[in-house]
SEFI-651972 format. One record per atom (N, C-alpha, C): residue in three letters; x, y, z; residue number from 1; atom name; chain. Coordinates in nm, 2 decimals. Layout:
REM residues N
res: ALA | u: X | v: Y | w: Z | n: NUM | atom: CA | chain: A
...
//
This chain:
REM residues 73
res: MET | u: -6.70 | v: -4.23 | w: 0.88 | n: 1 | atom: N | chain: A
res: MET | u: -6.68 | v: -4.35 | w: 0.81 | n: 1 | atom: CA | chain: A
res: MET | u: -6.69 | v: -4.44 | w: 0.93 | n: 1 | atom: C | chain: A
res: LEU | u: -6.75 | v: -4.58 | w: 0.88 | n: 2 | atom: N | chain: A
res: LEU | u: -6.79 | v: -4.69 | w: 0.98 | n: 2 | atom: CA | chain: A
res: LEU | u: -6.69 | v: -4.80 | w: 0.95 | n: 2 | atom: C | chain: A
res: ALA | u: -6.59 | v: -4.80 | w: 0.86 | n: 3 | atom: N | chain: A
res: ALA | u: -6.46 | v: -4.90 | w: 0.84 | n: 3 | atom: CA | chain: A
res: ALA | u: -6.38 | v: -4.86 | w: 0.99 | n: 3 | atom: C | chain: A
res: PRO | u: -6.32 | v: -4.74 | w: 1.00 | n: 4 | atom: N | chain: A
res: PRO | u: -6.26 | v: -4.73 | w: 1.11 | n: 4 | atom: CA | chain: A
res: PRO | u: -6.29 | v: -4.78 | w: 1.23 | n: 4 | atom: C | chain: A
res: ILE | u: -6.40 | v: -4.75 | w: 1.28 | n: 5 | atom: N | chain: A
res: ILE | u: -6.43 | v: -4.73 | w: 1.40 | n: 5 | atom: CA | chain: A
res: ILE | u: -6.48 | v: -4.90 | w: 1.40 | n: 5 | atom: C | chain: A
res: LEU | u: -6.54 | v: -4.98 | w: 1.31 | n: 6 | atom: N | chain: A
res: LEU | u: -6.57 | v: -5.12 | w: 1.32 | n: 6 | atom: CA | chain: A
res: LEU | u: -6.42 | v: -5.18 | w: 1.37 | n: 6 | atom: C | chain: A
res: GLU | u: -6.34 | v: -5.12 | w: 1.28 | n: 7 | atom: N | chain: A
res: GLU | u: -6.20 | v: -5.24 | w: 1.27 | n: 7 | atom: CA | chain: A
res: GLU | u: -6.14 | v: -5.20 | w: 1.43 | n: 7 | atom: C | chain: A
res: GLU | u: -6.14 | v: -5.07 | w: 1.48 | n: 8 | atom: N | chain: A
res: GLU | u: -6.08 | v: -5.06 | w: 1.64 | n: 8 | atom: CA | chain: A
res: GLU | u: -6.15 | v: -5.13 | w: 1.73 | n: 8 | atom: C | chain: A
res: THR | u: -6.30 | v: -5.14 | w: 1.69 | n: 9 | atom: N | chain: A
res: THR | u: -6.36 | v: -5.22 | w: 1.81 | n: 9 | atom: CA | chain: A
res: THR | u: -6.34 | v: -5.38 | w: 1.80 | n: 9 | atom: C | chain: A
res: ALA | u: -6.34 | v: -5.41 | w: 1.68 | n: 10 | atom: N | chain: A
res: ALA | u: -6.31 | v: -5.55 | w: 1.64 | n: 10 | atom: CA | chain: A
res: ALA | u: -6.20 | v: -5.60 | w: 1.72 | n: 10 | atom: C | chain: A
res: ASN | u: -6.09 | v: -5.50 | w: 1.69 | n: 11 | atom: N | chain: A
res: ASN | u: -5.97 | v: -5.54 | w: 1.77 | n: 11 | atom: CA | chain: A
res: ASN | u: -5.94 | v: -5.52 | w: 1.92 | n: 11 | atom: C | chain: A
res: GLU | u: -6.06 | v: -5.42 | w: 2.00 | n: 12 | atom: N | chain: A
res: GLU | u: -6.08 | v: -5.42 | w: 2.15 | n: 12 | atom: CA | chain: A
res: GLU | u: -6.10 | v: -5.54 | w: 2.19 | n: 12 | atom: C | chain: A
res: LEU | u: -6.25 | v: -5.61 | w: 2.12 | n: 13 | atom: N | chain: A
res: LEU | u: -6.32 | v: -5.70 | w: 2.17 | n: 13 | atom: CA | chain: A
res: LEU | u: -6.28 | v: -5.83 | w: 2.10 | n: 13 | atom: C | chain: A
res: ARG | u: -6.14 | v: -5.86 | w: 2.07 | n: 14 | atom: N | chain: A
res: ARG | u: -6.09 | v: -5.99 | w: 2.02 | n: 14 | atom: CA | chain: A
res: ARG | u: -6.14 | v: -6.10 | w: 2.08 | n: 14 | atom: C | chain: A
res: GLY | u: -6.20 | v: -6.21 | w: 2.06 | n: 15 | atom: N | chain: A
res: GLY | u: -6.24 | v: -6.32 | w: 2.10 | n: 15 | atom: CA | chain: A
res: GLY | u: -6.41 | v: -6.31 | w: 2.18 | n: 15 | atom: C | chain: A
res: CYS | u: -6.45 | v: -6.16 | w: 2.16 | n: 16 | atom: N | chain: A
res: CYS | u: -6.61 | v: -6.19 | w: 2.19 | n: 16 | atom: CA | chain: A
res: CYS | u: -6.71 | v: -6.23 | w: 2.10 | n: 16 | atom: C | chain: A
res: GLY | u: -6.65 | v: -6.22 | w: 1.97 | n: 17 | atom: N | chain: A
res: GLY | u: -6.74 | v: -6.24 | w: 1.88 | n: 17 | atom: CA | chain: A
res: GLY | u: -6.70 | v: -6.25 | w: 1.72 | n: 17 | atom: C | chain: A
res: VAL | u: -6.77 | v: -6.24 | w: 1.63 | n: 18 | atom: N | chain: A
res: VAL | u: -6.71 | v: -6.22 | w: 1.51 | n: 18 | atom: CA | chain: A
res: VAL | u: -6.75 | v: -6.07 | w: 1.42 | n: 18 | atom: C | chain: A
res: PHE | u: -6.65 | v: -6.01 | w: 1.38 | n: 19 | atom: N | chain: A
res: PHE | u: -6.65 | v: -5.87 | w: 1.32 | n: 19 | atom: CA | chain: A
res: PHE | u: -6.61 | v: -5.90 | w: 1.15 | n: 19 | atom: C | chain: A
res: ALA | u: -6.71 | v: -5.86 | w: 1.07 | n: 20 | atom: N | chain: A
res: ALA | u: -6.71 | v: -5.89 | w: 0.96 | n: 20 | atom: CA | chain: A
res: ALA | u: -6.73 | v: -5.78 | w: 0.86 | n: 20 | atom: C | chain: A
res: GLN | u: -6.65 | v: -5.75 | w: 0.75 | n: 21 | atom: N | chain: A
res: GLN | u: -6.71 | v: -5.67 | w: 0.67 | n: 21 | atom: CA | chain: A
res: GLN | u: -6.75 | v: -5.73 | w: 0.52 | n: 21 | atom: C | chain: A
res: ASP | u: -6.84 | v: -5.66 | w: 0.45 | n: 22 | atom: N | chain: A
res: ASP | u: -6.88 | v: -5.70 | w: 0.34 | n: 22 | atom: CA | chain: A
res: ASP | u: -6.87 | v: -5.58 | w: 0.23 | n: 22 | atom: C | chain: A
res: TYR | u: -6.85 | v: -5.63 | w: 0.11 | n: 23 | atom: N | chain: A
res: TYR | u: -6.83 | v: -5.49 | w: -0.01 | n: 23 | atom: CA | chain: A
res: TYR | u: -7.00 | v: -5.53 | w: -0.08 | n: 23 | atom: C | chain: A
res: ILE | u: -7.07 | v: -5.45 | w: -0.06 | n: 24 | atom: N | chain: A
res: ILE | u: -7.22 | v: -5.48 | w: -0.10 | n: 24 | atom: CA | chain: A
res: ILE | u: -7.19 | v: -5.53 | w: -0.28 | n: 24 | atom: C | chain: A
res: ASN | u: -7.09 | v: -5.47 | w: -0.39 | n: 25 | atom: N | chain: A
res: ASN | u: -7.06 | v: -5.51 | w: -0.50 | n: 25 | atom: CA | chain: A
res: ASN | u: -7.02 | v: -5.64 | w: -0.53 | n: 25 | atom: C | chain: A
res: ALA | u: -6.94 | v: -5.70 | w: -0.44 | n: 26 | atom: N | chain: A
res: ALA | u: -6.89 | v: -5.81 | w: -0.46 | n: 26 | atom: CA | chain: A
res: ALA | u: -6.97 | v: -5.92 | w: -0.41 | n: 26 | atom: C | chain: A
res: TYR | u: -7.08 | v: -5.91 | w: -0.30 | n: 27 | atom: N | chain: A
res: TYR | u: -7.14 | v: -6.00 | w: -0.29 | n: 27 | atom: CA | chain: A
res: TYR | u: -7.29 | v: -5.99 | w: -0.25 | n: 27 | atom: C | chain: A
res: LEU | u: -7.37 | v: -6.01 | w: -0.40 | n: 28 | atom: N | chain: A
res: LEU | u: -7.50 | v: -5.94 | w: -0.40 | n: 28 | atom: CA | chain: A
res: LEU | u: -7.57 | v: -6.05 | w: -0.34 | n: 28 | atom: C | chain: A
res: ASN | u: -7.55 | v: -6.20 | w: -0.34 | n: 29 | atom: N | chain: A
res: ASN | u: -7.62 | v: -6.25 | w: -0.29 | n: 29 | atom: CA | chain: A
res: ASN | u: -7.65 | v: -6.23 | w: -0.12 | n: 29 | atom: C | chain: A
res: ILE | u: -7.55 | v: -6.19 | w: -0.02 | n: 30 | atom: N | chain: A
res: ILE | u: -7.56 | v: -6.16 | w: 0.09 | n: 30 | atom: CA | chain: A
res: ILE | u: -7.64 | v: -6.03 | w: 0.12 | n: 30 | atom: C | chain: A
res: THR | u: -7.63 | v: -5.93 | w: 0.02 | n: 31 | atom: N | chain: A
res: THR | u: -7.72 | v: -5.81 | w: 0.04 | n: 31 | atom: CA | chain: A
res: THR | u: -7.85 | v: -5.84 | w: 0.01 | n: 31 | atom: C | chain: A
res: THR | u: -7.90 | v: -5.94 | w: -0.09 | n: 32 | atom: N | chain: A
res: THR | u: -8.01 | v: -5.97 | w: -0.11 | n: 32 | atom: CA | chain: A
res: THR | u: -8.09 | v: -6.06 | w: -0.02 | n: 32 | atom: C | chain: A
res: LEU | u: -8.01 | v: -6.15 | w: 0.07 | n: 33 | atom: N | chain: A
res: LEU | u: -8.05 | v: -6.21 | w: 0.16 | n: 33 | atom: CA | chain: A
res: LEU | u: -8.09 | v: -6.14 | w: 0.30 | n: 33 | atom: C | chain: A
res: TYR | u: -8.02 | v: -6.03 | w: 0.33 | n: 34 | atom: N | chain: A
res: TYR | u: -8.04 | v: -5.97 | w: 0.45 | n: 34 | atom: CA | chain: A
res: TYR | u: -8.10 | v: -5.81 | w: 0.40 | n: 34 | atom: C | chain: A
res: GLN | u: -8.14 | v: -5.81 | w: 0.27 | n: 35 | atom: N | chain: A
res: GLN | u: -8.20 | v: -5.70 | w: 0.26 | n: 35 | atom: CA | chain: A
res: GLN | u: -8.13 | v: -5.57 | w: 0.26 | n: 35 | atom: C | chain: A
res: VAL | u: -8.00 | v: -5.58 | w: 0.26 | n: 36 | atom: N | chain: A
res: VAL | u: -7.90 | v: -5.45 | w: 0.27 | n: 36 | atom: CA | chain: A
res: VAL | u: -7.93 | v: -5.33 | w: 0.13 | n: 36 | atom: C | chain: A
res: GLN | u: -7.98 | v: -5.24 | w: 0.17 | n: 37 | atom: N | chain: A
res: GLN | u: -8.02 | v: -5.15 | w: 0.08 | n: 37 | atom: CA | chain: A
res: GLN | u: -7.93 | v: -5.01 | w: 0.10 | n: 37 | atom: C | chain: A
res: ASP | u: -7.87 | v: -5.01 | w: 0.20 | n: 38 | atom: N | chain: A
res: ASP | u: -7.79 | v: -4.85 | w: 0.26 | n: 38 | atom: CA | chain: A
res: ASP | u: -7.62 | v: -4.92 | w: 0.25 | n: 38 | atom: C | chain: A
res: VAL | u: -7.55 | v: -4.82 | w: 0.22 | n: 39 | atom: N | chain: A
res: VAL | u: -7.39 | v: -4.89 | w: 0.25 | n: 39 | atom: CA | chain: A
res: VAL | u: -7.35 | v: -4.85 | w: 0.37 | n: 39 | atom: C | chain: A
res: GLN | u: -7.36 | v: -4.79 | w: 0.45 | n: 40 | atom: N | chain: A
res: GLN | u: -7.34 | v: -4.81 | w: 0.58 | n: 40 | atom: CA | chain: A
res: GLN | u: -7.47 | v: -4.87 | w: 0.69 | n: 40 | atom: C | chain: A
res: ILE | u: -7.47 | v: -5.00 | w: 0.68 | n: 41 | atom: N | chain: A
res: ILE | u: -7.56 | v: -5.07 | w: 0.76 | n: 41 | atom: CA | chain: A
res: ILE | u: -7.44 | v: -5.19 | w: 0.89 | n: 41 | atom: C | chain: A
res: LEU | u: -7.49 | v: -5.16 | w: 0.96 | n: 42 | atom: N | chain: A
res: LEU | u: -7.47 | v: -5.29 | w: 1.07 | n: 42 | atom: CA | chain: A
res: LEU | u: -7.54 | v: -5.39 | w: 1.07 | n: 42 | atom: C | chain: A
res: LEU | u: -7.54 | v: -5.53 | w: 1.05 | n: 43 | atom: N | chain: A
res: LEU | u: -7.61 | v: -5.60 | w: 1.08 | n: 43 | atom: CA | chain: A
res: LEU | u: -7.53 | v: -5.69 | w: 1.22 | n: 43 | atom: C | chain: A
res: TYR | u: -7.63 | v: -5.72 | w: 1.30 | n: 44 | atom: N | chain: A
res: TYR | u: -7.60 | v: -5.79 | w: 1.43 | n: 44 | atom: CA | chain: A
res: TYR | u: -7.66 | v: -5.93 | w: 1.44 | n: 44 | atom: C | chain: A
res: PHE | u: -7.57 | v: -6.04 | w: 1.46 | n: 45 | atom: N | chain: A
res: PHE | u: -7.63 | v: -6.17 | w: 1.46 | n: 45 | atom: CA | chain: A
res: PHE | u: -7.59 | v: -6.23 | w: 1.59 | n: 45 | atom: C | chain: A
res: ARG | u: -7.68 | v: -6.32 | w: 1.67 | n: 46 | atom: N | chain: A
res: ARG | u: -7.67 | v: -6.42 | w: 1.76 | n: 46 | atom: CA | chain: A
res: ARG | u: -7.70 | v: -6.53 | w: 1.73 | n: 46 | atom: C | chain: A
res: ASN | u: -7.60 | v: -6.60 | w: 1.76 | n: 47 | atom: N | chain: A
res: ASN | u: -7.63 | v: -6.76 | w: 1.71 | n: 47 | atom: CA | chain: A
res: ASN | u: -7.65 | v: -6.78 | w: 1.57 | n: 47 | atom: C | chain: A
res: GLY | u: -7.58 | v: -6.70 | w: 1.48 | n: 48 | atom: N | chain: A
res: GLY | u: -7.62 | v: -6.74 | w: 1.34 | n: 48 | atom: CA | chain: A
res: GLY | u: -7.72 | v: -6.66 | w: 1.28 | n: 48 | atom: C | chain: A
res: VAL | u: -7.80 | v: -6.60 | w: 1.37 | n: 49 | atom: N | chain: A
res: VAL | u: -7.94 | v: -6.56 | w: 1.33 | n: 49 | atom: CA | chain: A
res: VAL | u: -7.95 | v: -6.41 | w: 1.32 | n: 49 | atom: C | chain: A
res: PRO | u: -7.99 | v: -6.33 | w: 1.24 | n: 50 | atom: N | chain: A
res: PRO | u: -8.01 | v: -6.19 | w: 1.25 | n: 50 | atom: CA | chain: A
res: PRO | u: -8.12 | v: -6.14 | w: 1.39 | n: 50 | atom: C | chain: A
res: SER | u: -8.02 | v: -6.03 | w: 1.42 | n: 51 | atom: N | chain: A
res: SER | u: -8.10 | v: -6.00 | w: 1.57 | n: 51 | atom: CA | chain: A
res: SER | u: -8.09 | v: -5.85 | w: 1.59 | n: 51 | atom: C | chain: A
res: GLY | u: -8.09 | v: -5.78 | w: 1.46 | n: 52 | atom: N | chain: A
res: GLY | u: -8.07 | v: -5.63 | w: 1.45 | n: 52 | atom: CA | chain: A
res: GLY | u: -7.98 | v: -5.59 | w: 1.33 | n: 52 | atom: C | chain: A
res: ARG | u: -8.02 | v: -5.46 | w: 1.34 | n: 53 | atom: N | chain: A
res: ARG | u: -7.93 | v: -5.38 | w: 1.24 | n: 53 | atom: CA | chain: A
res: ARG | u: -7.95 | v: -5.23 | w: 1.26 | n: 53 | atom: C | chain: A
res: ARG | u: -7.85 | v: -5.14 | w: 1.21 | n: 54 | atom: N | chain: A
res: ARG | u: -7.83 | v: -5.03 | w: 1.23 | n: 54 | atom: CA | chain: A
res: ARG | u: -7.78 | v: -4.97 | w: 1.12 | n: 54 | atom: C | chain: A
res: ILE | u: -7.85 | v: -4.84 | w: 1.06 | n: 55 | atom: N | chain: A
res: ILE | u: -7.80 | v: -4.77 | w: 0.95 | n: 55 | atom: CA | chain: A
res: ILE | u: -7.75 | v: -4.65 | w: 0.97 | n: 55 | atom: C | chain: A
res: GLY | u: -7.66 | v: -4.64 | w: 0.91 | n: 56 | atom: N | chain: A
res: GLY | u: -7.61 | v: -4.50 | w: 0.89 | n: 56 | atom: CA | chain: A
res: GLY | u: -7.48 | v: -4.50 | w: 0.98 | n: 56 | atom: C | chain: A
res: ALA | u: -7.40 | v: -4.36 | w: 1.00 | n: 57 | atom: N | chain: A
res: ALA | u: -7.29 | v: -4.38 | w: 1.07 | n: 57 | atom: CA | chain: A
res: ALA | u: -7.34 | v: -4.40 | w: 1.24 | n: 57 | atom: C | chain: A
res: ILE | u: -7.21 | v: -4.42 | w: 1.31 | n: 58 | atom: N | chain: A
res: ILE | u: -7.24 | v: -4.49 | w: 1.44 | n: 58 | atom: CA | chain: A
res: ILE | u: -7.11 | v: -4.44 | w: 1.50 | n: 58 | atom: C | chain: A
res: SER | u: -7.12 | v: -4.37 | w: 1.62 | n: 59 | atom: N | chain: A
res: SER | u: -6.99 | v: -4.35 | w: 1.70 | n: 59 | atom: CA | chain: A
res: SER | u: -6.95 | v: -4.48 | w: 1.77 | n: 59 | atom: C | chain: A
res: LYS | u: -6.83 | v: -4.50 | w: 1.80 | n: 60 | atom: N | chain: A
res: LYS | u: -6.79 | v: -4.60 | w: 1.86 | n: 60 | atom: CA | chain: A
res: LYS | u: -6.84 | v: -4.66 | w: 2.02 | n: 60 | atom: C | chain: A
res: GLU | u: -6.84 | v: -4.52 | w: 2.09 | n: 61 | atom: N | chain: A
res: GLU | u: -6.94 | v: -4.58 | w: 2.20 | n: 61 | atom: CA | chain: A
res: GLU | u: -7.05 | v: -4.62 | w: 2.16 | n: 61 | atom: C | chain: A
res: GLN | u: -7.12 | v: -4.56 | w: 2.07 | n: 62 | atom: N | chain: A
res: GLN | u: -7.28 | v: -4.63 | w: 2.06 | n: 62 | atom: CA | chain: A
res: GLN | u: -7.26 | v: -4.78 | w: 2.00 | n: 62 | atom: C | chain: A
res: LEU | u: -7.17 | v: -4.81 | w: 1.92 | n: 63 | atom: N | chain: A
res: LEU | u: -7.10 | v: -4.92 | w: 1.88 | n: 63 | atom: CA | chain: A
res: LEU | u: -7.12 | v: -5.04 | w: 2.01 | n: 63 | atom: C | chain: A
res: LEU | u: -7.03 | v: -4.97 | w: 2.08 | n: 64 | atom: N | chain: A
res: LEU | u: -7.00 | v: -5.06 | w: 2.24 | n: 64 | atom: CA | chain: A
res: LEU | u: -7.10 | v: -5.10 | w: 2.27 | n: 64 | atom: C | chain: A
res: LYS | u: -7.20 | v: -5.00 | w: 2.29 | n: 65 | atom: N | chain: A
res: LYS | u: -7.33 | v: -4.99 | w: 2.39 | n: 65 | atom: CA | chain: A
res: LYS | u: -7.43 | v: -5.14 | w: 2.31 | n: 65 | atom: C | chain: A
res: ASP | u: -7.43 | v: -5.09 | w: 2.16 | n: 66 | atom: N | chain: A
res: ASP | u: -7.49 | v: -5.20 | w: 2.12 | n: 66 | atom: CA | chain: A
res: ASP | u: -7.47 | v: -5.34 | w: 2.12 | n: 66 | atom: C | chain: A
res: ILE | u: -7.33 | v: -5.35 | w: 2.09 | n: 67 | atom: N | chain: A
res: ILE | u: -7.29 | v: -5.50 | w: 2.15 | n: 67 | atom: CA | chain: A
res: ILE | u: -7.29 | v: -5.55 | w: 2.26 | n: 67 | atom: C | chain: A
res: SER | u: -7.28 | v: -5.44 | w: 2.35 | n: 68 | atom: N | chain: A
res: SER | u: -7.34 | v: -5.51 | w: 2.54 | n: 68 | atom: CA | chain: A
res: SER | u: -7.43 | v: -5.51 | w: 2.52 | n: 68 | atom: C | chain: A
res: PHE | u: -7.53 | v: -5.45 | w: 2.46 | n: 69 | atom: N | chain: A
res: PHE | u: -7.68 | v: -5.50 | w: 2.48 | n: 69 | atom: CA | chain: A
res: PHE | u: -7.71 | v: -5.60 | w: 2.41 | n: 69 | atom: C | chain: A
res: ARG | u: -7.67 | v: -5.66 | w: 2.35 | n: 70 | atom: N | chain: A
res: ARG | u: -7.70 | v: -5.77 | w: 2.22 | n: 70 | atom: CA | chain: A
res: ARG | u: -7.63 | v: -5.89 | w: 2.32 | n: 70 | atom: C | chain: A
res: LEU | u: -7.51 | v: -5.88 | w: 2.34 | n: 71 | atom: N | chain: A
res: LEU | u: -7.48 | v: -5.99 | w: 2.44 | n: 71 | atom: CA | chain: A
res: LEU | u: -7.54 | v: -6.00 | w: 2.56 | n: 71 | atom: C | chain: A
res: THR | u: -7.60 | v: -5.92 | w: 2.65 | n: 72 | atom: N | chain: A
res: THR | u: -7.67 | v: -5.95 | w: 2.75 | n: 72 | atom: CA | chain: A
res: THR | u: -7.83 | v: -5.99 | w: 2.74 | n: 72 | atom: C | chain: A
res: SER | u: -7.89 | v: -5.95 | w: 2.62 | n: 73 | atom: N | chain: A
res: SER | u: -8.01 | v: -5.97 | w: 2.60 | n: 73 | atom: CA | chain: A
res: SER | u: -8.07 | v: -6.09 | w: 2.52 | n: 73 | atom: C | chain: A
//
């Protein structure tokens, strides 16, 4: 499951960015806007603009690598 990994990572990186969870059934306008079709999806934003996405399960280590890459590029 992605939620525990995201929550743990958000706690470790507090102050480095914003981590948010969306429930696709509750916010259909967001899912339509960002073309979310999968339940487990990470959307990355930089300066309020989508900068990438990852679909499916992900390890904490890979999540940290993704975040590091997006912060430095």
